[in-house]
N, C-alpha and C positions, 0 to 999 in steps of 0.2 A: 687675784686676777687684777690687772690695772685698766682702770676705766677713766677716759677723759671726756668730760661734757662741756661743750661750748654753748652758753646760753644758762644763765642763773635766773631765768624766770620761772613760770608755773611749771611747765614741763620739766625743765632742769631739776626743780626742786623735788618733783614727784619721782624722777628717775633715781635722783641721788638718795632719797629718802627710801627706796626700795633696795638699793643696791650696797649702802656704805656699810652695813654691819658685816658683809662677808667679802667686799673687794675694796681694794684701795681706789678711792675716787677723787679725782681732781675737777674742779669746776672753773671755768674761765668766764668771765663777762667783762665788758668795757665799763660798767658801772659799779663802782668799788662798794656803793652803799647797799648793794645786793648781797654782800658778804653775810649781813645779819641774818638772813634766813636759813643760813648753814650753821649757824653757830651750834645749835644742838645736835649736829650730825659730826660722825668722824671722817670729815672731809677737807681736803686742802682747797683753799680759794685762791685764784690767780686773777689778778687785773690785767686784761689784755684782749687783743684782736684776734678772733679765732681764725681769720684769714691770712694773719701775718705768720709767715714761718718761723721766724725768731721768736715770737711770743709762744708759738706751739712748742718749740724746744723747750721752753721755760716750763711749759705745763707738764713737760715729760712724755710727749707723744711718741718720742724715739723708743720708748719702753712699754707703750701702751698695748693692750690687747683688743681693747674696743674704744672707738671714738664715736661720739653721738653730738651732732650739731643740731640744735632745738632752739635757735633764736627766733624772733618774730619775722625776720628777713630771709626770703628763699634763698637769695643770691648769696648772701653771707654763709648760709648753710651748705651750700653747693661748694663754693668756693673753699671753705674750711675743710670739707671732706676731701676735695681733690688734693688741696695743700698737704693734709695728713696722709694721703696715699703716696704722695712724692716723697714723703719724709721717712716712711716707715711702712713695715708690712702689718698692717692694721685693719681690723674690720671696721668699716666705716658705715654710719647711719645718718641720714639726712631727713630732716622734717621738712615738709613743703606744703604750700597752701593752693598751688596751680598743678593742672593736670599735665601741663606740658613738661614739667620737669619729670614726671613719672614716666611719661612717653620717651622723653629724651634718653634716659638711663635705661630703659628696657632692654631686653636682649634685642640686637639688631637695631637700636634706636640710633638717634642722631649722634649722641655723644660716644656710645658704646663703638659705634663703627670708625670712630678716629682715635680710639685708644683711652678714653676718658671714662673712668668706672667709679662708681660708687656701689657698695655691696647691696645696701637696702635703702630705699627711697620710700619714706612713710607719709601718706597724705591722710591725715587724722579725719577729714571730712569722709573720706571713702570708708575708712575703717568703720565709723560711726554709721554710716548708711548700710552696711552690710550686717551690723548688728542689729540695727533697727528691723530690717527686712526679715532676719531669722526669728526675732521675737514674735512680730506680726503673724508669721507663718503657724506659730503654735498657740493655739486658742487658749487664753488665760495665764500662759506663761508669762512671768515678769522678766525673765532673763533666760538666755540659751547659751550654751557653749559645746563645741566638739573637739574632741581629742583623739589621739591614736588614728590619725587618719580617716576621721570621721565613724570610727567603729565605737567609740565612747561618747555618751552624750550627757550633759548636765542640764537640768531644768529647775526653775524656781517658781513657786507657786505660792500665793496667799490663800491660806484655808478658809473656807467659808462654812456657815453652821452645818451645812447638809454633807459636806464633802467625806471621803473615805479616810481612815487613818486616825480619826478623832477620839479622844477621850479614852485611850487604851494604851497600855504600854507597848511600845515598839516592837518588844519581843513577840507580841501577841498579833500584831498588824499583819494582814494577808497582803504584803507587797508583792508585785509581779517578780516572776522568776527572772534573776540577774539584775534586780533594782535593789538600791538600799537608800536610806536617807542619811547624805553627808552632812547636814548641818540644819540648824534652825535659828531664826532670828525673832525674837519676842522684844517688843519696844527697840532698844537701841542695843541689846545684848545678843551676840552670836555664840551658840553653843554647840560642840560636837555631841551628838546624841549617843545614847547607849540603849541597851534593851529595855531599861526601865522609864526612859523618857516618854512622857505624855505630851502629845500636841494638842494644842487648843484653837479654836477658831480664830482668826487674826494673826496667827503666826506665819511667818514667811519660812517655807520649807525647801530646801536644796535637795533634789534627787539626783543620784548618779547611777548610770547602767549601761549596759551594752546598747547601742543604738537600735538593733532589731527587737530588743525587750522593752525599750522605752515606748514604743507605739500602744502597748497594752496601758502603761500608766496614763498616757495623753487620753486615752480614751475613757478612763475613770473620771477624770476631770472635765472632759468636754467630748461629747459624742461625735461632735463635728470636727472633720479633720482640719479645715481652713477657715481662716476669717475672710469672708468674701467681700465685704464693703470696708474700704478703706478711705478716710479723709486725711488729707496732708495740708497743713497750713503752713505756708512758706515753701515758694518754688526756687529756690536758691540752689546750689551744688547738691547739698545734702537730699533735700526733698525731691529734685529731679532724679538722683540716683535711687533713692528708695522706691519711688514710682516705676522706675525703669526696671528694677529688679522683680517688683511685684507683678508688672504687667505680664511676666511669663507665667504666673500662677493663675492667670484669668480673674484676677481681682477686680472687683468694680472700683475704680479709683476716682476720687474727686480731689483736685489741687485748688486750693484758694491762696491767691497771689496778689498783691497789691499795684505791683508795677506792670503797666500795660505792654511794654516791649517784651517783657519777660514772659507775660501771658502768651503772647503770640509766638514766641520760641517754644515754649511748653506744649502748645497745641500742635505745633508742627513735630516736634520731637516724639511727643507721646499721642498718636492719633486715637488710641482707645480709651484714653483719660479724658474726664470732664475738668476743664479749666476754667475757673471762674476768677474773674477780677473782682477783688473786694477784699475787706479787712476782716481777718479771722477772729477777731474781738468783738464783731458786729453781731449781737445775739439775734436782731431780727433776720439778718442774712443766714444765719445758721438754721434758724428754724423755717424761713422760706425754702430752703433747700434741703430740708429734711436731713440734716446733718446728723440728727439724733438716731436715725437708723443705720449707723455706721457700727461696725464692730469694733474698729480701733480708730482712735485719733492719733495722728502723728504731728506733734508741734515743733517744727524745726527753722523758725526764723532765727536772725542772729540778735535776737533780742530777748535775754531772760525774762524780763517783766512782761512782755506780750505773750512769750510762750506759758508762763504761768497763769496768766489771765485765760488764754485760749484753753488750757488745761482745766481749770476751775469751771469755767462754763460747761466744757465736756462733760464734767462730772455731774454737773447739775441737769444737763440733758439726758443723762443715764447712759453715756457710751461705756460699754463694759472695760475697756482697756484703753489707757491713755499713755502714750509714749511722748516724753518731752525732751528736748535738747536743753542742755544746760551749759552756757558758755563758761561759766566759773565754777571749778571744783567746790568751791567753798559754799555754794548756793545748793548743792545737791541736797544736804540734809534738810535744808528748809522746804524744798520740794517734796522730800519724802513725808515730812511732818504734816502737811497740809492734804495728804492723801493721793498724790501723785503716783501711779503704779510704777513706772519705769523712767525714771529721771536719769539721762545718760549724759555722759560729758565726751565729746570727740578727743580731747587731749588724754584723758584716762583710757580711753579705748585704744589709743595708739601707743601710749607708753606701755602698754601691757604686752605688745608686740616687741619692744626692745628688750624686756628682761630675759629673753632666750640667748644668754650670753655664754653660757657654759654647760657642764654636763648636769646641771640642776637647772630646769626651766621653770619659770613662774608662768603657769600658763593663762590663769584667769584670777581676776579679782571679783569676790562675792561683796557688792556693795561696799568696797573699802574696809569689810570687817573681817574678811577671810580669804585665803588664797589657795589656789590648787597647784601644786607642784610635781613635776616629773623628775625622778631620779633613778638612777640605776643601781640595784642591789650589787655591791662590789665583788667581783671576780675572786675567788678563792675562799669567800665567805662560807662557813658552814651553813647548810640549809637549816630552817627551822620553821616551825608554826607562827602565824601571824601575831598570836597571843603571847610568844616566847621571845621574840627577836628585840624586844626593848624599845620599840618606837616611843618618842616622847609623849608627854601628856598633852592633851588639847590637840592630838593630831589623829588623823584617821587614814588609813590606806583603803581608799575608795574602790580602786581598781588595779589590776595587774594585766601587764602585756607581756607574754612569753611567746618569743618569736613572732608569729603573725596572728596569734590568738589572744583576745582581751577577754577577761571575766572578772566577776565580782567576787571578792574573797569573803570567808567567814574565819572565825577564830582559829580553826583548826586547819585552814588552808596552808600548805607548805610554800614559803618563800625561797626561791633558789638564786644562786648567783647569776648575774645576768639580767634577772627580771626588771621591767621597767614598772616603778611603783608611781601610782598617781595619789598623792597625798593631799588631803584637805587639812589646814591649819590656820591659825590666826596669824596676822602680819607680825607680832611681836614674838611669834614662835618659830619663824622660818629659820632663824639662825640655829635654834636648838635642833631642828630636823637636820639642818646640813652638817652640824657637828656631830650628831648622831651618825649620819652617813660617814663621816671621815673617820670616826672610831671603829665603824665596823670595817672600813676599809684598812685600817692601821692594824686592827686585830688580825687580819688576814695575812700581813706581811710576815 
């Protein structure tokens, strides 16, 4: 598959890094010095203007299957996608930072009505807000994701000393029906578990299962279904969208924002939220407003340093869960190492949406250490048991969708042609999983 990426910054590098092993990737950027970031990848770098049709032809847009514009300039991204559409029959994706472009290219939007179309407009801030709201809704969960139209759920928890499933082999653990352990993170190491794996306090554990069965798992970790008291530091777009989504859950929301004019708007838009003008790093303010009573702290200013300080103060105050926006992906591990529960990057959240570019979908990333992939077991292949079909090492078939039914398999489960397999594996092993799929397909021809 041929992919053209306009923009060689952080987002472009993240996308290219995920796709270059299995696709032909070309990256275009006006700044030639950015080519160094791609030297370790099997990527062609072209210096040029993504909104210039001549430069796009040089980059091979005429033969591209997917076109992704992810510069830091919304206007360039939109123009580049429109130019690509005019030159070729290609799927276009534009990253934007303003809602007006999302609305303009929506169905029946201003541009759509005059025949201007972009296949997908990605707004990283909105993606991040959805991700944060989903994590807030599940007490103690550090990450959540849904697949198969919401019928399959993935949850990540950090195990505490009195939690279930500790200090015994997983083969003896009494997991709820239809739920399995898909991975475990200890220190910086992600492992695909087996029946002999023993979990310890401090491990971060990824569970996967049918959505209707995962509620039983949630109750094992937290009897309360919802986090009712939520504090949000930062009333920008992300903070507003998080509060707006949680308002429908009857959560008690407190927003702390320094800008007075923004506070007035937030109070108008969110009549059921308490909006405070102040500095979220002011410990006296936090104590005065009893922020320590919050079930969740959400730190989403546009300053990584401030978010980090807010998060550390929140941990000192004993707030059970702290979710933090991290502007730069390279800072994420630092936030993890100082004990922040859920450091999230808007760019990484949106990049994951881009990776659904062919029959092998990269559905989710687990802390940049593992991936969930969806692939179709090739038609014409001989059916076989999960234990016998030769899936690569360091991979796990976490779930199978057959027609409209989703289920968690075991070693003796029969895999049939046409089944959709949800596979958990490490980033460096995704190529092996895709080659295995191709080999199964070739064997059936």
